[in-house]
Each structure stands twice: as structure tokens, then as C-alpha cells.
C-alpha positions as CSV (number, residue, x, y, z in Angstrom):
1,M,67.8,133.3,97.0
2,S,69.1,130.2,95.3
3,E,71.0,127.5,97.1
4,P,74.6,127.4,96.9
5,S,76.0,124.7,94.4
6,R,77.2,121.5,96.0
7,P,80.9,120.7,95.6
8,N,81.6,118.2,92.8
9,Y,84.1,115.3,92.9
10,I,87.1,114.5,90.5
11,I,89.1,111.4,91.2
12,Y,92.5,111.6,89.6
13,A,93.1,108.2,88.3
14,P,94.9,105.9,85.6
15,G,93.2,104.1,82.8
16,F,91.0,101.1,84.2
17,D,93.0,98.0,84.6
18,P,91.3,94.7,85.6
19,D,94.5,93.4,87.3
20,S,95.2,96.6,89.3
21,G,93.4,97.0,92.5
22,G,94.3,100.7,92.7
23,A,92.7,101.6,89.3
24,I,89.8,99.4,89.9
25,F,89.1,101.0,93.2
26,L,89.5,104.7,91.9
27,H,87.0,104.0,89.0
28,Q,84.6,102.2,91.3
29,L,84.5,105.2,93.7
30,V,83.3,107.4,90.8
31,H,80.7,104.8,89.9
32,A,79.5,104.5,93.5
33,L,79.5,108.4,94.1
34,V,77.3,108.9,90.8
35,S,75.0,106.1,91.9
36,L,74.5,107.9,95.1
37,G,73.5,111.1,93.4
38,E,76.9,112.9,93.5
39,D,78.5,114.9,90.6
40,A,81.6,112.8,90.0
41,A,84.1,112.3,87.2
42,L,87.5,110.8,86.5
43,W,90.6,112.9,85.6
44,P,93.5,111.1,83.5
45,W,96.8,110.8,85.3
46,G,99.4,113.3,83.7
47,V,96.9,115.4,82.2
48,P,97.6,118.9,83.6
49,P,94.6,121.3,84.5
50,K,95.7,123.8,81.9
51,R,97.4,123.2,78.5
52,S,99.0,125.7,76.5
53,F,97.5,126.3,72.9
54,G,100.7,125.0,71.2
55,G,100.7,121.8,73.3
56,W,97.1,121.1,72.8
57,L,97.4,121.6,68.8
58,K,100.3,119.1,68.9
59,Q,98.4,116.5,70.4
60,V,95.4,117.2,68.2
61,L,97.6,116.8,65.1
62,R,98.8,113.6,66.3
63,K,95.4,112.3,67.3
64,P,92.6,114.4,65.8
65,R,89.9,112.8,67.5
66,L,91.1,114.3,70.6
67,L,89.7,117.7,69.3
68,W,86.1,116.4,70.1
69,Q,86.7,113.7,72.7
70,G,89.1,115.8,75.2
71,N,89.9,114.0,78.2
72,A,87.8,111.0,77.5
73,A,89.9,109.8,74.7
74,L,92.9,109.7,77.0
75,L,91.4,107.2,79.5
76,R,90.5,103.6,79.4
77,R,87.3,102.9,81.2
78,N,85.2,99.8,82.1
79,P,81.9,99.9,80.2
80,A,80.2,98.2,83.1
81,L,80.8,101.1,85.3
82,T,79.3,104.7,85.2
83,T,82.5,106.7,85.1
84,P,82.2,110.2,83.1
85,V,85.4,112.0,82.5
86,A,85.9,115.5,83.7
87,R,86.3,118.4,81.5
88,A,88.4,121.4,82.2
89,R,85.3,123.4,83.3
90,D,84.4,120.8,85.8
91,L,87.5,121.7,87.9
92,R,86.0,124.6,90.0
93,E,87.2,126.2,93.1
94,D,84.9,124.1,95.4
95,T,85.7,120.8,93.7
96,I,87.0,118.0,96.0
97,V,89.7,116.3,94.3
98,V,90.5,112.7,95.4
99,Y,94.2,111.5,94.8
100,P,95.6,108.1,95.6
101,E,98.7,108.1,97.7
102,V,101.0,107.5,94.9
103,T,100.2,110.9,93.4
104,L,102.8,113.4,94.4
105,G,101.6,116.8,95.6
106,N,98.6,118.4,94.0
107,P,99.0,118.3,90.1
108,L,95.4,119.8,89.6
109,E,96.2,122.7,91.8
110,A,93.0,121.8,93.9
111,R,91.9,123.8,97.0
112,H,90.1,120.8,98.5
113,I,91.9,117.4,98.6
114,A,90.8,114.0,99.8
115,R,93.9,111.7,99.8
116,W,93.1,108.0,99.5
117,L,95.6,105.7,100.9
118,L,95.1,102.4,98.8
119,Y,98.6,101.1,100.0
120,T,101.1,102.1,102.7
121,P,102.8,105.3,101.6
122,G,106.4,105.1,101.4
123,Q,106.5,101.2,101.6
124,K,106.6,100.8,97.9
125,D,106.4,104.2,96.2
126,P,107.5,107.7,97.5
127,Y,104.8,110.0,98.8
128,A,104.3,113.9,99.0
129,F,101.2,115.2,100.7
130,T,100.2,118.9,101.0
131,E,98.7,121.1,103.8
132,G,95.0,120.6,104.8
133,E,94.4,117.3,103.1
134,M,91.7,115.1,104.3
135,F,92.8,111.4,104.5
136,F,90.9,108.0,104.0
137,R,92.3,104.6,104.0
138,A,91.4,101.5,102.1
139,G,92.3,99.3,105.3
140,E,94.4,99.7,108.4
141,M,97.5,98.6,106.7
142,S,97.5,101.5,104.3
143,D,97.5,104.2,106.9
144,L,100.3,106.2,108.6
145,P,98.6,107.7,111.7
146,D,101.6,109.6,112.6
147,V,101.2,111.6,109.2
148,T,97.4,111.4,108.6
149,G,96.2,111.7,112.4
150,G,94.3,108.6,111.7
151,A,92.6,108.2,108.4
152,Q,88.9,107.4,107.9
153,D,87.9,104.0,106.2
154,L,87.0,104.2,102.6
155,Y,86.8,101.0,100.7
156,L,84.9,99.4,97.9
157,W,84.9,95.5,97.2
158,Q,83.3,93.9,94.4
159,R,83.4,90.2,93.4
160,H,84.8,89.5,89.9
161,P,82.1,87.2,88.2
162,A,84.9,85.1,86.7
163,Y,85.5,83.3,90.1
164,R,83.2,80.3,91.0
165,N,83.8,76.6,92.1
166,E,83.5,74.4,89.2
167,K,83.9,71.5,91.6
168,R,86.3,69.6,89.5
169,P,87.3,66.0,90.9
170,D,90.8,66.2,89.3
171,R,92.5,69.0,91.3
172,K,96.2,68.7,91.7
173,G,99.4,70.8,92.4
174,A,99.6,74.4,93.4
175,C,99.7,78.1,92.2
176,Y,101.0,81.2,93.6
177,I,101.0,85.1,93.2
178,L,103.8,87.4,94.0
179,R,102.6,91.1,93.5
180,K,103.6,93.1,96.3
181,G,105.4,90.2,98.1
182,R,108.2,90.0,95.4
183,E,111.0,90.6,98.1
184,K,109.9,87.6,100.2
185,D,112.0,84.4,100.2
186,R,110.5,81.7,98.1
187,I,108.9,78.8,100.0
188,P,109.4,75.0,98.7
189,Q,105.8,74.5,98.0
190,T,105.9,77.1,95.2
191,A,109.0,75.7,93.4
192,D,107.1,74.0,90.8
193,A,103.7,75.7,90.9
194,I,102.0,77.9,88.5
195,C,102.5,81.6,88.8
196,I,99.6,83.6,88.1
197,D,101.1,87.1,87.8
198,G,100.0,88.6,84.8
199,M,97.1,86.4,84.0
200,S,93.6,87.6,83.1
201,H,90.9,87.0,85.7
202,E,89.4,84.4,83.4
203,E,92.8,82.6,83.2
204,T,93.4,82.8,86.9
205,A,89.9,81.3,87.6
206,Q,90.9,78.3,85.5
207,V,94.0,77.8,87.3
208,F,92.2,78.1,90.6
209,N,89.7,75.5,89.6
210,A,92.6,73.3,88.4
211,C,94.9,73.4,91.7
212,E,94.6,72.1,95.2
213,T,96.5,74.9,97.0
214,F,97.2,78.7,96.3
215,Y,100.0,80.6,98.0
216,S,100.0,84.3,98.1
217,Y,103.4,86.2,99.0
218,D,101.2,89.4,98.8
219,E,99.3,89.6,102.2
220,A,96.8,92.3,100.9
221,T,95.5,90.8,97.6
222,F,92.0,89.9,96.9
223,Y,93.1,86.9,95.1
224,S,93.3,85.2,98.3
225,Q,89.5,85.3,98.6
226,Y,89.1,84.4,95.0
227,A,91.1,81.3,95.3
228,A,89.0,80.2,98.2
229,I,85.6,80.8,96.3
230,C,87.1,78.6,93.5
231,G,87.7,75.7,96.0
232,C,91.6,76.2,96.5
233,T,93.2,76.1,99.9
234,S,94.1,79.4,100.0
235,V,97.5,80.3,102.0
236,I,99.2,83.5,102.8
237,V,103.0,83.3,103.0
238,P,103.6,85.3,106.2
239,G,106.3,88.1,106.6
240,Y,104.8,91.5,107.6
241,F,102.8,90.2,110.7
242,R,103.8,88.3,113.7
243,T,100.7,86.3,114.2
244,R,97.4,85.3,112.3
245,E,95.3,87.6,114.8
246,D,97.8,90.7,113.9
247,W,97.1,90.0,110.1
248,V,93.4,89.6,110.5
249,A,93.2,92.9,112.5
250,S,94.5,94.7,109.5
251,H,92.8,92.5,106.8
252,P,89.2,91.5,108.4
253,I,88.0,89.8,105.2
254,G,90.7,87.2,105.7
255,R,89.2,86.0,109.0
256,V,87.7,82.9,106.9
257,G,88.7,80.9,104.3
258,V,92.4,82.0,104.3
259,A,95.3,80.4,106.0
260,Y,98.1,82.6,107.4
261,G,101.1,80.3,107.2
262,L,101.3,76.6,106.7
263,D,100.2,75.8,110.2
264,D,96.8,77.3,109.5
265,L,95.5,75.1,106.8
266,D,92.6,73.4,108.7
267,H,91.2,76.9,109.3
268,A,91.2,77.7,105.7
269,R,89.5,74.5,104.6
270,T,86.8,74.4,107.1
271,T,85.7,78.1,106.7
272,R,86.1,78.2,103.1
273,E,82.4,78.1,102.3
274,Q,81.9,81.3,104.4
275,V,84.0,83.4,102.1
276,A,81.2,84.4,99.5
277,E,79.0,85.4,102.4
278,V,81.6,87.6,103.9
279,L,82.5,89.3,100.7
280,A,78.7,90.1,99.9
281,A,78.6,91.9,103.5
282,Q,82.0,93.7,102.7
283,E,80.3,95.0,99.5
284,Q,77.5,96.6,101.5
285,A,79.8,97.9,104.3
286,G,82.0,99.5,101.5
287,L,78.9,101.3,100.2
288,E,78.4,102.8,103.7
289,T,82.0,104.0,103.9
290,V,81.3,105.9,100.6
291,R,78.3,107.5,102.2
292,S,80.4,108.5,105.1
293,F,83.1,110.0,102.8
294,I,80.4,112.0,101.1
295,S,79.1,113.4,104.4
296,R,82.5,114.2,105.6
297,T,84.0,115.9,102.6
298,Q,80.7,117.9,102.0
299,T,80.7,119.1,105.6
300,R,84.4,119.9,105.4
């Protein structure tokens, strides 16, 4: 008797965007699953599991190359990652579909759903989950325990190669980022600072190497660590947590190299050199959460 087939994974994702943490994580998950021997692929956001012949024909007439490239032509990918794109026949009854928290409902009509909470559901975007989903979280801050029952950890961290300390002797001024902290009141220290929102990683790395201080209104962005690696005094503008200890409990990678508020600058400066080591350990820990994710979903 032959062994039953092993369920495959389809990750529902937008095109790769080097400035979007959510897109990066979803594409990295496919890469990690494939590297660990799993059958995993991307499915482009907004593409239904079944298309009418008329709808398909109209799309092909607009872009003839779609006739042979299929879904792969609809999705931007990172050539440094192994991220195959699923075909219609890859969506089987036993397929495990991974949706981020911002995907409403179950657009691929999957029977087995793993919902990955990359950000707190409802805080920025609405959410609509379905019955019987498994929940995973990118961090404690992303979870809604009353809804999920307590999600399991699933995170992937990978340091971008653009960030390194060029040890320039003429640093001056400050820079800042808003992202998910746009609603916060601005502090005087950023009045004349450089805003890095919308810059490429390479441009941002140059700013970090030119400035003395970096202020982040977003309390959950990786840019705080990147700034520290480049030699900036990295500061979180507080708002969501009462104390530094509360913030670190939800953001453990921030325990070194980052100040939570303006009265925490000495800690950021004295522990800045430890950030690279912490990130390297976090990368390995993230891979272990993927292994746990595989075990839990396959068992389920």
C-alpha cells in the first residue's frame, strides 16, 4: 500500500516589496518551507481559485504572455528567494493555505487554513476569520488571545545586507520613520529631521550612516535595529506601552541597542554593538518556529 500524500502549502501573498514587512515575511515563509523539504508555493492576492473561460480569455488578450506563464506572471518575486508560484492544480483538498490577518475570509475556499497574524487584527485593518483556523503570530503584539485562544509563534527575521556601520566621523542631525505610528503626536526632535518613509533600503542605510539619532514612531519596525547596526542612537517614540519592560516583553529583539523614549538613550548607546549578534540568533530561532509550524499543521 502506498503512503498517503503529504499536504502541501500555499501562501496567499502580494508581490514582493522590499519595503513591506508583511510581503517579505510571506515570501520568506515559502522559501523557508521549501528549504526544509516541504512542497510550498505562493498564490497571488486577488486571483480566484477558479476563473471563467471568458474572464481568462480577456486577461490573455490584454497580456498574451499570461497564457503560458499563468499565475507566475501576476506576482513580483525576489530572485534571491526560492518562491515558486502555485498553479490551479496545486490547490488540493488537503492543501494547507496560509492567509495573513488582513485577508478577509477564505478566498481560495480552502479546507485547511493557517492564519498568520503579522500585525494586530483590527488595529489598522478589518479582519474576518473563519471557523476551524489554526492561528500563528509574528509576535505577542500581533495576537488577539480572546479570538485565537493564544496563537503559536511563527516569525522569520533576515538582516538586509545594505545595513552596516561605515564609521563616518562627521555624523550629525537626526532621521525618523512614521509607518504605523502616523497617528502619534510629533516630538520636537524630528521637526527638522530626515523622514525615511518611502526610501529604498540602500538610501535608508546612507541616511543612517550620516545621522546621529534615529526616531521611530512605529514601535514594531525592523528599522530600529537597522539604525543601531549603522551606528545611530535608535529611539522608539513611546505610546502603546507604559514602560520599556512592557515594550520589550512584546518586542524581545529590542532588548538591546534601542531606547524606549528619550530617557533611555544611554542603554541604546551602550548595548548597540550587541544588536547584530541578537539578530543572528533571532534568525536561527525563527527557523525553529517554521519547523514547529510544519509539525503542528501536518499533525492537524
